[in-house]
C-alpha positions as CSV (number, residue, x, y, z in Angstrom):
1,M,-16.1,-0.1,-4.7
2,F,-12.4,-0.3,-5.6
3,L,-10.7,3.0,-5.3
4,K,-6.9,2.8,-5.5
5,H,-4.0,0.4,-6.1
6,V,-0.4,1.4,-5.0
7,E,2.7,-0.7,-5.5
8,L,5.9,0.0,-3.6
9,E,9.3,-1.5,-3.8
10,D,12.3,-1.6,-1.4
11,I,15.0,0.5,-3.0
12,E,17.7,-0.7,-0.6
13,N,17.2,-4.3,-1.4
14,N,20.5,-5.9,-2.4
15,D,19.8,-9.6,-1.7
16,G,18.1,-10.6,-5.0
17,W,14.6,-10.8,-3.5
18,T,11.9,-8.5,-4.9
19,N,10.5,-6.8,-1.8
20,K,7.2,-5.3,-3.0
21,V,4.1,-4.2,-1.1
22,D,0.7,-3.7,-2.7
23,I,-1.9,-1.5,-1.2
24,Y,-5.5,-1.8,-2.3
25,G,-8.1,0.8,-1.2
26,Y,-11.8,0.0,-1.1
27,E,-14.7,2.1,0.0
28,N,-14.6,0.8,3.6
29,K,-11.2,-1.0,3.9
30,V,-7.6,-1.0,3.0
31,W,-5.6,-4.2,2.2
32,V,-1.8,-4.3,2.4
33,M,-0.3,-7.3,0.7
34,A,3.3,-8.6,0.8
35,H,4.9,-12.0,0.1
36,G,1.5,-13.7,-0.1
37,F,0.2,-12.3,3.2
38,F,-2.3,-9.5,3.8
39,K,-3.5,-7.2,6.5
40,E,-6.9,-5.6,6.4
41,Y,-7.6,-2.2,7.9
42,P,-11.3,-1.3,8.2
43,T,-12.2,2.3,7.3
44,R,-15.3,4.5,7.8
45,D,-15.6,6.1,4.4
46,F,-13.7,7.2,1.2
47,E,-11.8,10.0,2.9
48,N,-10.7,7.8,5.8
49,T,-9.5,5.2,3.2
50,K,-7.4,7.8,1.4
51,N,-5.9,9.0,4.7
52,K,-5.1,5.4,5.7
53,I,-3.4,4.7,2.4
54,D,-1.3,7.9,2.7
55,S,-0.3,6.9,6.2
56,I,0.8,3.5,5.2
57,I,2.8,4.9,2.2
58,A,4.5,7.4,4.5
59,K,5.6,4.6,6.9
60,L,7.0,2.5,4.1
61,K,8.9,5.4,2.6
62,E,10.6,5.9,6.0
63,V,12.1,2.4,5.7
64,S,13.4,2.8,2.1
65,F,10.4,2.0,0.0
66,K,9.4,4.0,-3.1
67,I,6.2,4.1,-5.1
68,I,6.5,2.3,-8.5
69,Y,2.9,2.2,-9.5
70,I,-0.4,4.0,-8.7
71,K,-3.8,3.4,-10.3
72,Q,-6.6,5.6,-9.1
73,Y,-10.2,4.7,-9.9
């Protein structure tokens, strides 16, 4: 089951490239996609998936990313 989609963008990007990261949360995994590549993180359940998404977002915010889109299902 698809749970959440979060899109983040690098706010300090000045080189003309669009640096976006998409995070997709499913019932038992989280996918992080950027520049055509993706990393999958297995999770145990819905709560663990939410925690993993929040953890990834916090790390990206530390390096100048901001949330530009969230869709919760």
